[in-house]
CHARMM-style PDB file with segment names, atoms N, HN, CA, C and O in Angstrom:
ATOM      1  N   UNK     1      14.490   6.695 -12.092  1.00  0.00      PROA
ATOM      2  CA  UNK     1      13.457   5.981 -11.110  1.00  0.00      PROA
ATOM      3  C   UNK     1      13.997   6.380  -9.653  1.00  0.00      PROA
ATOM      4  O   UNK     1      15.154   6.300  -9.239  1.00  0.00      PROA
ATOM      5  N   UNK     2      12.894   6.813  -9.013  1.00  0.00      PROA
ATOM      6  HN  UNK     2      11.954   6.878  -9.350  1.00  0.00      PROA
ATOM      7  CA  UNK     2      13.118   7.236  -7.559  1.00  0.00      PROA
ATOM      8  C   UNK     2      13.076   6.016  -6.694  1.00  0.00      PROA
ATOM      9  O   UNK     2      12.285   5.086  -6.852  1.00  0.00      PROA
ATOM     10  N   UNK     3      14.029   6.099  -5.728  1.00  0.00      PROA
ATOM     11  HN  UNK     3      14.672   6.854  -5.599  1.00  0.00      PROA
ATOM     12  CA  UNK     3      13.956   4.946  -4.800  1.00  0.00      PROA
ATOM     13  C   UNK     3      14.201   5.587  -3.434  1.00  0.00      PROA
ATOM     14  O   UNK     3      15.175   6.301  -3.196  1.00  0.00      PROA
ATOM     15  N   UNK     4      13.275   5.287  -2.585  1.00  0.00      PROA
ATOM     16  HN  UNK     4      12.484   4.707  -2.778  1.00  0.00      PROA
ATOM     17  CA  UNK     4      13.307   5.784  -1.151  1.00  0.00      PROA
ATOM     18  C   UNK     4      14.163   4.730  -0.304  1.00  0.00      PROA
ATOM     19  O   UNK     4      14.143   3.515  -0.503  1.00  0.00      PROA
ATOM     20  N   UNK     5      14.877   5.352   0.618  1.00  0.00      PROA
ATOM     21  HN  UNK     5      14.894   6.339   0.779  1.00  0.00      PROA
ATOM     22  CA  UNK     5      15.511   4.354   1.585  1.00  0.00      PROA
ATOM     23  C   UNK     5      14.599   4.141   2.760  1.00  0.00      PROA
ATOM     24  O   UNK     5      14.102   5.081   3.379  1.00  0.00      PROA
ATOM     25  N   UNK     6      14.387   2.842   3.056  1.00  0.00      PROA
ATOM     26  HN  UNK     6      14.791   2.078   2.553  1.00  0.00      PROA
ATOM     27  CA  UNK     6      13.582   2.478   4.159  1.00  0.00      PROA
ATOM     28  C   UNK     6      14.158   1.451   4.804  1.00  0.00      PROA
ATOM     29  O   UNK     6      14.708   0.544   4.179  1.00  0.00      PROA
ATOM     30  N   UNK     7      14.093   1.482   6.126  1.00  0.00      PROA
ATOM     31  HN  UNK     7      13.646   2.218   6.634  1.00  0.00      PROA
ATOM     32  CA  UNK     7      14.700   0.344   7.015  1.00  0.00      PROA
ATOM     33  C   UNK     7      13.790  -0.842   6.989  1.00  0.00      PROA
ATOM     34  O   UNK     7      12.569  -0.699   7.049  1.00  0.00      PROA
ATOM     35  N   UNK     8      14.389  -2.058   6.898  1.00  0.00      PROA
ATOM     36  HN  UNK     8      15.381  -2.175   6.849  1.00  0.00      PROA
ATOM     37  CA  UNK     8      13.580  -3.255   6.943  1.00  0.00      PROA
ATOM     38  C   UNK     8      12.925  -3.375   8.276  1.00  0.00      PROA
ATOM     39  O   UNK     8      11.921  -4.080   8.379  1.00  0.00      PROA
ATOM     40  N   UNK     9      13.429  -2.721   9.337  1.00  0.00      PROA
ATOM     41  HN  UNK     9      14.244  -2.148   9.253  1.00  0.00      PROA
ATOM     42  CA  UNK     9      12.984  -2.716  10.742  1.00  0.00      PROA
ATOM     43  C   UNK     9      11.693  -1.900  10.964  1.00  0.00      PROA
ATOM     44  O   UNK     9      10.937  -2.110  11.912  1.00  0.00      PROA
ATOM     45  N   UNK    10      11.511  -1.034  10.102  1.00  0.00      PROA
ATOM     46  HN  UNK    10      12.125  -0.863   9.332  1.00  0.00      PROA
ATOM     47  CA  UNK    10      10.371  -0.023  10.273  1.00  0.00      PROA
ATOM     48  C   UNK    10       9.038  -0.709   9.951  1.00  0.00      PROA
ATOM     49  O   UNK    10       8.459  -0.544   8.877  1.00  0.00      PROA
ATOM     50  N   UNK    11       8.605  -1.456  10.902  1.00  0.00      PROA
ATOM     51  HN  UNK    11       9.076  -1.590  11.774  1.00  0.00      PROA
ATOM     52  CA  UNK    11       7.351  -2.187  10.572  1.00  0.00      PROA
ATOM     53  C   UNK    11       6.158  -1.376  10.648  1.00  0.00      PROA
ATOM     54  O   UNK    11       5.165  -1.746  10.021  1.00  0.00      PROA
ATOM     55  N   UNK    12       6.125  -0.161  11.438  1.00  0.00      PROA
ATOM     56  HN  UNK    12       6.931   0.140  11.947  1.00  0.00      PROA
ATOM     57  CA  UNK    12       5.073   0.791  11.418  1.00  0.00      PROA
ATOM     58  C   UNK    12       4.964   1.321  10.032  1.00  0.00      PROA
ATOM     59  O   UNK    12       3.813   1.407   9.603  1.00  0.00      PROA
ATOM     60  N   UNK    13       5.930   1.693   9.248  1.00  0.00      PROA
ATOM     61  HN  UNK    13       6.864   1.624   9.596  1.00  0.00      PROA
ATOM     62  CA  UNK    13       5.909   2.165   7.925  1.00  0.00      PROA
ATOM     63  C   UNK    13       5.581   1.115   6.898  1.00  0.00      PROA
ATOM     64  O   UNK    13       4.840   1.364   5.947  1.00  0.00      PROA
ATOM     65  N   UNK    14       6.139  -0.063   7.094  1.00  0.00      PROA
ATOM     66  HN  UNK    14       6.741  -0.265   7.866  1.00  0.00      PROA
ATOM     67  CA  UNK    14       5.849  -1.215   6.088  1.00  0.00      PROA
ATOM     68  C   UNK    14       4.496  -1.597   6.169  1.00  0.00      PROA
ATOM     69  O   UNK    14       3.913  -1.986   5.156  1.00  0.00      PROA
ATOM     70  N   UNK    15       3.883  -1.524   7.355  1.00  0.00      PROA
ATOM     71  HN  UNK    15       4.356  -1.208   8.177  1.00  0.00      PROA
ATOM     72  CA  UNK    15       2.386  -2.049   7.521  1.00  0.00      PROA
ATOM     73  C   UNK    15       1.516  -0.889   7.317  1.00  0.00      PROA
ATOM     74  O   UNK    15       0.305  -1.085   7.414  1.00  0.00      PROA
ATOM     75  N   UNK    16       1.948   0.310   7.044  1.00  0.00      PROA
ATOM     76  HN  UNK    16       2.932   0.469   6.965  1.00  0.00      PROA
ATOM     77  CA  UNK    16       1.132   1.524   6.963  1.00  0.00      PROA
ATOM     78  C   UNK    16       0.516   1.924   5.715  1.00  0.00      PROA
ATOM     79  O   UNK    16       0.027   3.045   5.576  1.00  0.00      PROA
ATOM     80  N   UNK    17       0.522   0.904   4.651  1.00  0.00      PROA
ATOM     81  HN  UNK    17       0.919  -0.006   4.763  1.00  0.00      PROA
ATOM     82  CA  UNK    17      -0.050   1.235   3.344  1.00  0.00      PROA
ATOM     83  C   UNK    17      -1.462   0.712   3.264  1.00  0.00      PROA
ATOM     84  O   UNK    17      -1.728  -0.472   3.474  1.00  0.00      PROA
ATOM     85  N   UNK    18      -2.324   1.590   2.968  1.00  0.00      PROA
ATOM     86  HN  UNK    18      -2.108   2.551   2.797  1.00  0.00      PROA
ATOM     87  CA  UNK    18      -3.871   1.395   3.019  1.00  0.00      PROA
ATOM     88  C   UNK    18      -4.439   1.716   1.753  1.00  0.00      PROA
ATOM     89  O   UNK    18      -3.972   2.666   1.125  1.00  0.00      PROA
ATOM     90  N   UNK    19      -5.374   1.057   1.303  1.00  0.00      PROA
ATOM     91  HN  UNK    19      -5.753   0.286   1.813  1.00  0.00      PROA
ATOM     92  CA  UNK    19      -6.248   1.153  -0.011  1.00  0.00      PROA
ATOM     93  C   UNK    19      -7.724   1.210   0.491  1.00  0.00      PROA
ATOM     94  O   UNK    19      -8.142   0.703   1.533  1.00  0.00      PROA
ATOM     95  N   UNK    20      -8.413   1.888  -0.393  1.00  0.00      PROA
ATOM     96  HN  UNK    20      -8.074   2.299  -1.239  1.00  0.00      PROA
ATOM     97  CA  UNK    20      -9.916   1.945  -0.093  1.00  0.00      PROA
ATOM     98  C   UNK    20     -10.670   0.600  -0.428  1.00  0.00      PROA
ATOM     99  O   UNK    20     -10.325  -0.088  -1.389  1.00  0.00      PROA
ATOM    100  N   UNK    21     -11.648   0.276   0.353  1.00  0.00      PROA
ATOM    101  HN  UNK    21     -11.928   0.835   1.134  1.00  0.00      PROA
ATOM    102  CA  UNK    21     -12.384  -0.935   0.061  1.00  0.00      PROA
ATOM    103  C   UNK    21     -13.280  -0.730  -1.135  1.00  0.00      PROA
ATOM    104  O   UNK    21     -13.395   0.411  -1.584  1.00  0.00      PROA
ATOM    105  N   UNK    22     -13.902  -1.701  -1.669  1.00  0.00      PROA
ATOM    106  HN  UNK    22     -13.809  -2.627  -1.305  1.00  0.00      PROA
ATOM    107  CA  UNK    22     -14.874  -1.754  -2.907  1.00  0.00      PROA
ATOM    108  C   UNK    22     -15.975  -0.917  -2.388  1.00  0.00      PROA
ATOM    109  O   UNK    22     -16.430  -0.011  -3.085  1.00  0.00      PROA
ATOM    110  N   UNK    23     -16.487  -1.195  -1.064  1.00  0.00      PROA
ATOM    111  HN  UNK    23     -16.118  -1.932  -0.497  1.00  0.00      PROA
ATOM    112  CA  UNK    23     -17.506  -0.482  -0.527  1.00  0.00      PROA
ATOM    113  C   UNK    23     -17.322  -0.547   1.060  1.00  0.00      PROA
ATOM    114  O   UNK    23     -16.771  -1.476   1.650  1.00  0.00      PROA
ATOM    115  N   UNK    24     -17.825   0.488   1.600  1.00  0.00      PROA
ATOM    116  HN  UNK    24     -18.273   1.243   1.121  1.00  0.00      PROA
ATOM    117  CA  UNK    24     -17.555   0.537   3.102  1.00  0.00      PROA
ATOM    118  C   UNK    24     -17.861  -0.754   3.776  1.00  0.00      PROA
ATOM    119  O   UNK    24     -18.864  -1.422   3.522  1.00  0.00      PROA
ATOM    120  N   UNK    25     -16.931  -1.080   4.667  1.00  0.00      PROA
ATOM    121  HN  UNK    25     -16.116  -0.537   4.874  1.00  0.00      PROA
ATOM    122  CA  UNK    25     -17.088  -2.289   5.405  1.00  0.00      PROA
ATOM    123  C   UNK    25     -16.725  -3.631   4.631  1.00  0.00      PROA
ATOM    124  O   UNK    25     -16.828  -4.746   5.143  1.00  0.00      PROA
ATOM    125  N   UNK    26     -16.333  -3.413   3.470  1.00  0.00      PROA
ATOM    126  HN  UNK    26     -16.249  -2.508   3.054  1.00  0.00      PROA
ATOM    127  CA  UNK    26     -15.790  -4.613   2.634  1.00  0.00      PROA
ATOM    128  C   UNK    26     -14.399  -4.949   3.015  1.00  0.00      PROA
ATOM    129  O   UNK    26     -13.613  -4.041   3.286  1.00  0.00      PROA
ATOM    130  N   UNK    27     -14.040  -6.193   3.056  1.00  0.00      PROA
ATOM    131  HN  UNK    27     -14.678  -6.931   2.836  1.00  0.00      PROA
ATOM    132  CA  UNK    27     -12.582  -6.589   3.221  1.00  0.00      PROA
ATOM    133  C   UNK    27     -11.850  -6.514   1.842  1.00  0.00      PROA
ATOM    134  O   UNK    27     -10.621  -6.566   1.806  1.00  0.00      PROA
ATOM    135  N   UNK    28     -12.597  -6.393   0.709  1.00  0.00      PROA
ATOM    136  HN  UNK    28     -13.596  -6.351   0.737  1.00  0.00      PROA
ATOM    137  CA  UNK    28     -12.123  -6.466  -0.570  1.00  0.00      PROA
ATOM    138  C   UNK    28     -11.490  -5.027  -0.999  1.00  0.00      PROA
ATOM    139  O   UNK    28     -12.158  -3.999  -0.888  1.00  0.00      PROA
ATOM    140  N   UNK    29     -10.357  -5.024  -1.421  1.00  0.00      PROA
ATOM    141  HN  UNK    29      -9.814  -5.859  -1.511  1.00  0.00      PROA
ATOM    142  CA  UNK    29      -9.775  -3.715  -1.931  1.00  0.00      PROA
ATOM    143  C   UNK    29     -10.417  -3.285  -3.242  1.00  0.00      PROA
ATOM    144  O   UNK    29     -10.844  -4.072  -4.086  1.00  0.00      PROA
ATOM    145  N   UNK    30     -10.444  -1.920  -3.331  1.00  0.00      PROA
ATOM    146  HN  UNK    30     -10.097  -1.281  -2.645  1.00  0.00      PROA
ATOM    147  CA  UNK    30     -10.951  -1.284  -4.575  1.00  0.00      PROA
ATOM    148  C   UNK    30      -9.808  -1.608  -5.731  1.00  0.00      PROA
ATOM    149  O   UNK    30      -8.680  -1.128  -5.617  1.00  0.00      PROA
ATOM    150  N   UNK    31     -10.146  -2.397  -6.776  1.00  0.00      PROA
ATOM    151  HN  UNK    31     -11.062  -2.788  -6.868  1.00  0.00      PROA
ATOM    152  CA  UNK    31      -9.142  -2.775  -7.724  1.00  0.00      PROA
ATOM    153  C   UNK    31      -8.331  -1.610  -8.295  1.00  0.00      PROA
ATOM    154  O   UNK    31      -7.109  -1.697  -8.421  1.00  0.00      PROA
ATOM    155  N   UNK    32      -8.973  -0.596  -8.616  1.00  0.00      PROA
ATOM    156  HN  UNK    32      -9.965  -0.525  -8.514  1.00  0.00      PROA
ATOM    157  CA  UNK    32      -8.151   0.635  -9.169  1.00  0.00      PROA
ATOM    158  C   UNK    32      -7.232   1.189  -8.146  1.00  0.00      PROA
ATOM    159  O   UNK    32      -6.071   1.449  -8.463  1.00  0.00      PROA
ATOM    160  N   UNK    33      -7.678   1.395  -6.911  1.00  0.00      PROA
ATOM    161  HN  UNK    33      -8.621   1.184  -6.653  1.00  0.00      PROA
ATOM    162  CA  UNK    33      -6.842   2.020  -5.823  1.00  0.00      PROA
ATOM    163  C   UNK    33      -5.638   1.008  -5.550  1.00  0.00      PROA
ATOM    164  O   UNK    33      -4.488   1.432  -5.435  1.00  0.00      PROA
ATOM    165  N   UNK    34      -5.923  -0.223  -5.460  1.00  0.00      PROA
ATOM    166  HN  UNK    34      -6.857  -0.567  -5.553  1.00  0.00      PROA
ATOM    167  CA  UNK    34      -4.910  -1.251  -5.157  1.00  0.00      PROA
ATOM    168  C   UNK    34      -3.829  -1.167  -6.348  1.00  0.00      PROA
ATOM    169  O   UNK    34      -2.639  -1.041  -6.056  1.00  0.00      PROA
ATOM    170  N   UNK    35      -4.247  -1.236  -7.699  1.00  0.00      PROA
ATOM    171  HN  UNK    35      -5.213  -1.338  -7.936  1.00  0.00      PROA
ATOM    172  CA  UNK    35      -3.538  -1.217  -8.856  1.00  0.00      PROA
ATOM    173  C   UNK    35      -2.589   0.085  -8.769  1.00  0.00      PROA
ATOM    174  O   UNK    35      -1.388  -0.043  -9.007  1.00  0.00      PROA
ATOM    175  N   UNK    36      -3.053   1.150  -8.478  1.00  0.00      PROA
ATOM    176  HN  UNK    36      -4.028   1.254  -8.284  1.00  0.00      PROA
ATOM    177  CA  UNK    36      -2.275   2.499  -8.391  1.00  0.00      PROA
ATOM    178  C   UNK    36      -1.320   2.318  -7.253  1.00  0.00      PROA
ATOM    179  O   UNK    36      -0.146   2.650  -7.417  1.00  0.00      PROA
ATOM    180  N   UNK    37      -1.714   1.831  -6.141  1.00  0.00      PROA
ATOM    181  HN  UNK    37      -2.667   1.561  -6.008  1.00  0.00      PROA
ATOM    182  CA  UNK    37      -0.775   1.792  -5.040  1.00  0.00      PROA
ATOM    183  C   UNK    37       0.353   0.842  -5.278  1.00  0.00      PROA
ATOM    184  O   UNK    37       1.470   1.137  -4.854  1.00  0.00      PROA
ATOM    185  N   UNK    38       0.144  -0.310  -5.944  1.00  0.00      PROA
ATOM    186  HN  UNK    38      -0.763  -0.549  -6.289  1.00  0.00      PROA
ATOM    187  CA  UNK    38       1.128  -1.345  -6.264  1.00  0.00      PROA
ATOM    188  C   UNK    38       1.996  -0.700  -7.210  1.00  0.00      PROA
ATOM    189  O   UNK    38       3.207  -0.831  -7.034  1.00  0.00      PROA
ATOM    190  N   UNK    39       1.581  -0.031  -8.178  1.00  0.00      PROA
ATOM    191  HN  UNK    39       0.597   0.075  -8.320  1.00  0.00      PROA
ATOM    192  CA  UNK    39       2.389   0.591  -9.227  1.00  0.00      PROA
ATOM    193  C   UNK    39       3.328   1.689  -8.600  1.00  0.00      PROA
ATOM    194  O   UNK    39       4.493   1.793  -8.982  1.00  0.00      PROA
ATOM    195  N   UNK    40       2.785   2.523  -7.607  1.00  0.00      PROA
ATOM    196  HN  UNK    40       1.838   2.438  -7.296  1.00  0.00      PROA
ATOM    197  CA  UNK    40       3.603   3.463  -7.011  1.00  0.00      PROA
ATOM    198  C   UNK    40       4.800   2.736  -6.192  1.00  0.00      PROA
ATOM    199  O   UNK    40       5.968   3.075  -6.383  1.00  0.00      PROA
ATOM    200  N   UNK    41       4.481   1.817  -5.358  1.00  0.00      PROA
ATOM    201  HN  UNK    41       3.532   1.542  -5.203  1.00  0.00      PROA
ATOM    202  CA  UNK    41       5.358   0.952  -4.572  1.00  0.00      PROA
ATOM    203  C   UNK    41       6.404   0.418  -5.514  1.00  0.00      PROA
ATOM    204  O   UNK    41       7.593   0.557  -5.228  1.00  0.00      PROA
ATOM    205  N   UNK    42       6.008  -0.218  -6.682  1.00  0.00      PROA
ATOM    206  HN  UNK    42       5.041  -0.330  -6.914  1.00  0.00      PROA
ATOM    207  CA  UNK    42       7.088  -0.779  -7.562  1.00  0.00      PROA
ATOM    208  C   UNK    42       7.923   0.137  -8.135  1.00  0.00      PROA
ATOM    209  O   UNK    42       9.093  -0.168  -8.368  1.00  0.00      PROA
ATOM    210  N   UNK    43       7.427   1.362  -8.431  1.00  0.00      PROA
ATOM    211  HN  UNK    43       6.476   1.610  -8.243  1.00  0.00      PROA
ATOM    212  CA  UNK    43       8.211   2.389  -9.115  1.00  0.00      PROA
ATOM    213  C   UNK    43       9.229   3.021  -8.050  1.00  0.00      PROA
ATOM    214  O   UNK    43      10.310   3.443  -8.463  1.00  0.00      PROA
ATOM    215  N   UNK    44       8.922   3.094  -6.739  1.00  0.00      PROA
ATOM    216  HN  UNK    44       8.044   2.752  -6.403  1.00  0.00      PROA
ATOM    217  CA  UNK    44       9.632   3.856  -5.853  1.00  0.00      PROA
ATOM    218  C   UNK    44      10.391   2.987  -4.808  1.00  0.00      PROA
ATOM    219  O   UNK    44      11.157   3.563  -4.035  1.00  0.00      PROA
ATOM    220  N   UNK    45      10.251   1.814  -4.744  1.00  0.00      PROA
ATOM    221  HN  UNK    45       9.629   1.346  -5.371  1.00  0.00      PROA
ATOM    222  CA  UNK    45      10.991   0.933  -3.682  1.00  0.00      PROA
ATOM    223  C   UNK    45      11.651  -0.175  -4.360  1.00  0.00      PROA
ATOM    224  O   UNK    45      11.270  -0.643  -5.433  1.00  0.00      PROA
ATOM    225  N   UNK    46      12.719  -0.599  -3.649  1.00  0.00      PROA
ATOM    226  HN  UNK    46      13.028  -0.219  -2.777  1.00  0.00      PROA
ATOM    227  CA  UNK    46      13.570  -1.750  -4.174  1.00  0.00      PROA
ATOM    228  C   UNK    46      12.593  -2.964  -3.984  1.00  0.00      PROA
ATOM    229  O   UNK    46      11.618  -2.954  -3.232  1.00  0.00      PROA
ATOM    230  N   UNK    47      13.041  -4.128  -4.862  1.00  0.00      PROA
ATOM    231  HN  UNK    47      13.833  -4.136  -5.472  1.00  0.00      PROA
ATOM    232  CA  UNK    47      12.334  -5.307  -4.734  1.00  0.00      PROA
ATOM    233  C   UNK    47      12.313  -5.945  -3.279  1.00  0.00      PROA
ATOM    234  O   UNK    47      11.334  -6.526  -2.810  1.00  0.00      PROA
ATOM    235  N   UNK    48      13.403  -5.778  -2.695  1.00  0.00      PROA
ATOM    236  HN  UNK    48      14.198  -5.306  -3.076  1.00  0.00      PROA
ATOM    237  CA  UNK    48      13.500  -6.228  -1.148  1.00  0.00      PROA
ATOM    238  C   UNK    48      12.520  -5.635  -0.275  1.00  0.00      PROA
ATOM    239  O   UNK    48      11.924  -6.314   0.561  1.00  0.00      PROA
ATOM    240  N   UNK    49      12.306  -4.296  -0.440  1.00  0.00      PROA
ATOM    241  HN  UNK    49      12.790  -3.743  -1.119  1.00  0.00      PROA
ATOM    242  CA  UNK    49      11.313  -3.528   0.402  1.00  0.00      PROA
ATOM    243  C   UNK    49       9.874  -3.869  -0.131  1.00  0.00      PROA
ATOM    244  O   UNK    49       8.967  -4.050   0.682  1.00  0.00      PROA
ATOM    245  N   UNK    50       9.663  -3.955  -1.407  1.00  0.00      PROA
ATOM    246  HN  UNK    50      10.399  -3.808  -2.068  1.00  0.00      PROA
ATOM    247  CA  UNK    50       8.430  -4.380  -1.875  1.00  0.00      PROA
ATOM    248  C   UNK    50       7.885  -5.596  -1.345  1.00  0.00      PROA
ATOM    249  O   UNK    50       6.690  -5.682  -1.063  1.00  0.00      PROA
ATOM    250  N   UNK    51       8.636  -6.472  -1.207  1.00  0.00      PROA
ATOM    251  HN  UNK    51       9.607  -6.402  -1.436  1.00  0.00      PROA
ATOM    252  CA  UNK    51       8.284  -7.726  -0.469  1.00  0.00      PROA
ATOM    253  C   UNK    51       7.826  -7.626   0.870  1.00  0.00      PROA
ATOM    254  O   UNK    51       7.041  -8.460   1.322  1.00  0.00      PROA
ATOM    255  N   UNK    52       8.279  -6.615   1.582  1.00  0.00      PROA
ATOM    256  HN  UNK    52       8.917  -5.938   1.214  1.00  0.00      PROA
ATOM    257  CA  UNK    52       7.905  -6.439   2.943  1.00  0.00      PROA
ATOM    258  C   UNK    52       6.792  -5.542   3.274  1.00  0.00      PROA
ATOM    259  O   UNK    52       6.260  -5.439   4.380  1.00  0.00      PROA
ATOM    260  N   UNK    53       6.472  -4.856   2.122  1.00  0.00      PROA
ATOM    261  HN  UNK    53       6.903  -4.940   1.224  1.00  0.00      PROA
ATOM    262  CA  UNK    53       5.228  -3.981   2.409  1.00  0.00      PROA
ATOM    263  C   UNK    53       3.983  -4.625   2.491  1.00  0.00      PROA
ATOM    264  O   UNK    53       3.667  -5.450   1.633  1.00  0.00      PROA
ATOM    265  N   UNK    54       3.123  -4.297   3.574  1.00  0.00      PROA
ATOM    266  HN  UNK    54       3.380  -3.627   4.271  1.00  0.00      PROA
ATOM    267  CA  UNK    54       1.750  -4.984   3.646  1.00  0.00      PROA
ATOM    268  C   UNK    54       0.650  -3.889   3.319  1.00  0.00      PROA
ATOM    269  O   UNK    54       0.475  -2.884   4.008  1.00  0.00      PROA
ATOM    270  N   UNK    55      -0.025  -4.194   2.246  1.00  0.00      PROA
ATOM    271  HN  UNK    55       0.117  -5.011   1.686  1.00  0.00      PROA
ATOM    272  CA  UNK    55      -1.104  -3.171   1.924  1.00  0.00      PROA
ATOM    273  C   UNK    55      -2.268  -3.800   2.674  1.00  0.00      PROA
ATOM    274  O   UNK    55      -2.459  -5.017   2.673  1.00  0.00      PROA
ATOM    275  N   UNK    56      -3.031  -2.936   3.309  1.00  0.00      PROA
ATOM    276  HN  UNK    56      -2.876  -1.948   3.310  1.00  0.00      PROA
ATOM    277  CA  UNK    56      -4.200  -3.260   4.047  1.00  0.00      PROA
ATOM    278  C   UNK    56      -5.415  -2.444   3.459  1.00  0.00      PROA
ATOM    279  O   UNK    56      -5.249  -1.375   2.872  1.00  0.00      PROA
ATOM    280  N   UNK    57      -6.672  -3.039   3.663  1.00  0.00      PROA
ATOM    281  HN  UNK    57      -6.806  -3.908   4.139  1.00  0.00      PROA
ATOM    282  CA  UNK    57      -7.896  -2.417   3.243  1.00  0.00      PROA
ATOM    283  C   UNK    57      -8.521  -1.483   4.321  1.00  0.00      PROA
ATOM    284  O   UNK    57      -8.762  -1.941   5.438  1.00  0.00      PROA
ATOM    285  N   UNK    58      -8.765  -0.298   4.039  1.00  0.00      PROA
ATOM    286  HN  UNK    58      -8.569   0.073   3.132  1.00  0.00      PROA
ATOM    287  CA  UNK    58      -9.435   0.552   5.027  1.00  0.00      PROA
ATOM    288  C   UNK    58     -10.808   0.067   5.442  1.00  0.00      PROA
ATOM    289  O   UNK    58     -11.451  -0.555   4.596  1.00  0.00      PROA
ATOM    290  N   UNK    59     -11.344   0.274   6.652  1.00  0.00      PROA
ATOM    291  HN  UNK    59     -10.822   0.779   7.339  1.00  0.00      PROA
ATOM    292  CA  UNK    59     -12.708  -0.205   6.935  1.00  0.00      PROA
ATOM    293  C   UNK    59     -13.781   0.707   6.247  1.00  0.00      PROA
ATOM    294  O   UNK    59     -14.892   0.252   5.975  1.00  0.00      PROA
ATOM    295  N   UNK    60     -13.449   1.933   5.986  1.00  0.00      PROA
ATOM    296  HN  UNK    60     -12.546   2.302   6.207  1.00  0.00      PROA
ATOM    297  CA  UNK    60     -14.348   2.836   5.150  1.00  0.00      PROA
ATOM    298  C   UNK    60     -13.546   3.604   4.182  1.00  0.00      PROA
ATOM    299  O   UNK    60     -12.361   3.852   4.403  1.00  0.00      PROA
ATOM    300  N   UNK    61     -14.182   4.004   3.075  1.00  0.00      PROA
ATOM    301  HN  UNK    61     -15.145   3.802   2.896  1.00  0.00      PROA
ATOM    302  CA  UNK    61     -13.612   4.718   2.059  1.00  0.00      PROA
ATOM    303  C   UNK    61     -13.129   6.148   2.395  1.00  0.00      PROA
ATOM    304  O   UNK    61     -13.866   6.947   2.972  1.00  0.00      PROA
ATOM    305  N   UNK    62     -11.839   6.451   2.007  1.00  0.00      PROA
ATOM    306  HN  UNK    62     -11.240   5.802   1.538  1.00  0.00      PROA
ATOM    307  CA  UNK    62     -11.276   7.702   2.280  1.00  0.00      PROA
ATOM    308  C   UNK    62     -11.497   8.737   1.083  1.00  0.00      PROA
ATOM    309  O   UNK    62     -11.092   8.508  -0.057  1.00  0.00      PROA
ATOM    310  N   UNK    63     -12.066   9.706   1.391  1.00  0.00      PROA
ATOM    311  HN  UNK    63     -12.395   9.892   2.317  1.00  0.00      PROA
ATOM    312  CA  UNK    63     -12.419  10.724   0.346  1.00  0.00      PROA
ATOM    313  C   UNK    63     -11.317  11.681   0.283  1.00  0.00      PROA
ATOM    314  O   UNK    63     -10.927  12.243   1.306  1.00  0.00      PROA
ATOM    315  N   UNK    64     -10.691  11.939  -1.086  1.00  0.00      PROA
ATOM    316  HN  UNK    64     -11.008  11.482  -1.917  1.00  0.00      PROA
ATOM    317  CA  UNK    64      -9.637  12.791  -1.323  1.00  0.00      PROA
ATOM    318  C   UNK    64     -10.123  14.222  -1.384  1.00  0.00      PROA
ATOM    319  OT1 UNK    64      -9.325  15.137  -1.589  1.00  0.00      PROA
TER     320      UNK     64
END
């Protein structure tokens, strides 16, 4: 299991997690995008860091 070292003081990184909205302008996260992001965070970061990560919803959908 990969674990990345992140400082608890790195608020820019901790608050920099974004998921797509259900539709543009919606405050609701796309369920699949949120699920995948949460799974990635759970797999790669310690429980301490997971608690500090703030996932935000983008104002518009990002196209890959």
